[in-house]
C-alpha positions in Angstrom: 0.1 0.0 0.1 1.4 3.0 -0.9 0.7 6.3 1.9 1.5 10.2 0.8 3.7 11.7 3.6 0.8 13.3 5.7 -1.1 10.4 5.0 1.7 7.8 6.8 2.3 9.6 9.2 -1.2 9.8 10.3 -1.0 6.5 10.6 2.2 5.8 12.3 0.9 8.2 14.7 -2.5 6.6 15.7 -0.1 3.3 16.3 1.7 5.2 18.6 -0.9 6.2 20.6 -2.7 3.1 20.7 0.5 1.7 21.8 0.6 4.1 24.5 -3.2 3.7 25.7 -2.4 0.3 26.2 1.0 -0.3 27.8 0.9 3.1 29.8 3.8 5.0 30.8 6.9 2.9 32.9 8.3 0.2 30.3 11.9 0.5 28.8 12.7 2.0 25.5 12.6 -1.9 23.7 9.2 -2.5 25.0 7.6 0.1 23.5 9.6 -0.5 20.0 8.5 -3.8 19.6 4.6 -3.0 20.7 4.7 -0.3 17.7 6.1 -2.6 15.6 3.3 -5.2 16.1 1.3 -2.2 15.7 2.4 -1.1 12.4 2.4 -4.3 10.8 -1.1 -4.8 12.1 -1.8 -1.9 10.2 -0.8 -3.2 7.0 3.0 -0.9 7.0 6.8 -2.4 7.1 8.4 -1.6 10.0 12.5 -2.4 10.3 14.1 -2.0 14.0 17.6 -1.9 14.4 17.7 -0.4 10.5 21.9 0.6 9.7 22.6 3.9 8.7 26.3 4.9 7.7 27.3 8.3 8.7 29.7 9.7 6.0 32.5 13.1 7.2 33.4 14.5 3.8 32.6 11.2 1.6 34.4 8.9 4.0 32.1 6.6 6.9 33.2 7.5 9.7 30.3 5.4 11.6 27.5 3.6 11.6 23.3 4.2 13.4 21.1 2.0 13.8 17.6 3.4 13.4 14.9 3.0 15.9 12.0 2.2 13.6 12.3 2.8 9.4 8.4 2.6 8.5 7.8 2.0 4.8 11.3 2.9 4.1 10.2 6.6 4.4 9.7 7.5 7.9 12.1 7.4 11.2 10.4 6.7 13.9 12.8 7.9 17.3 11.5 6.4 20.4 12.5 8.3 23.9 11.5 7.6 27.3 12.7 10.9 28.9 11.2 13.0 31.5 10.7 15.8 28.2 12.0 16.0 24.8 14.7 18.4 24.7 16.9 19.9 22.0 19.4 17.2 22.0 16.7 14.6 20.6 15.7 17.4 17.9 19.1 17.8 17.0 19.5 13.9 16.7 16.7 13.1 14.8 17.8 16.0 12.0 21.5 13.8 12.1 19.4 10.9 11.3 17.4 12.4 8.6 20.4 14.1 7.1 22.7 10.6 7.3 19.7 8.5 6.0 18.5 10.9 2.7 15.0 10.9 4.1 12.8 14.0 5.0 10.1 12.6 7.8 10.8 11.6 11.6 8.4 11.2 14.2 9.8 11.8 17.4 8.1 10.3 20.1 8.7 10.4 24.4 6.6 7.3 26.2 7.0 8.9 29.5 4.1 10.7 30.5 0.8 9.9 30.8 0.0 10.9 26.9 2.4 10.1 24.5 4.6 12.9 23.5 5.1 13.0 19.6 6.7 15.3 16.7 6.5 15.3 13.7 10.4 16.7 12.3 10.9 17.4 8.4 14.4 18.0 6.8 13.9 20.9 5.6 
């Protein structure tokens, strides 16, 4: 199934809200990651965990990073379980977008009474 960016991020957001409603706060990031993958796949989406991205510096590979979840090979979902999302988390997501060549990510924090999520675009 092919989605436009807005539709796809909408489905991902619905899925992460569902996961938070069912599990609530208090679990490790790995629990939310696995539950979100289950929910995304139930909704007919492809969801890869630990997708490796090569980090280059002026054309030379200097490292690798693993994305939390990559949905439909086009949207990064970065999971956090922290008191509050901060500038460092947004900077991290922007770096992942640049390194992967993708344009859209969803940054989500499962620690609160409600899931806190933000759509992040590379401009």
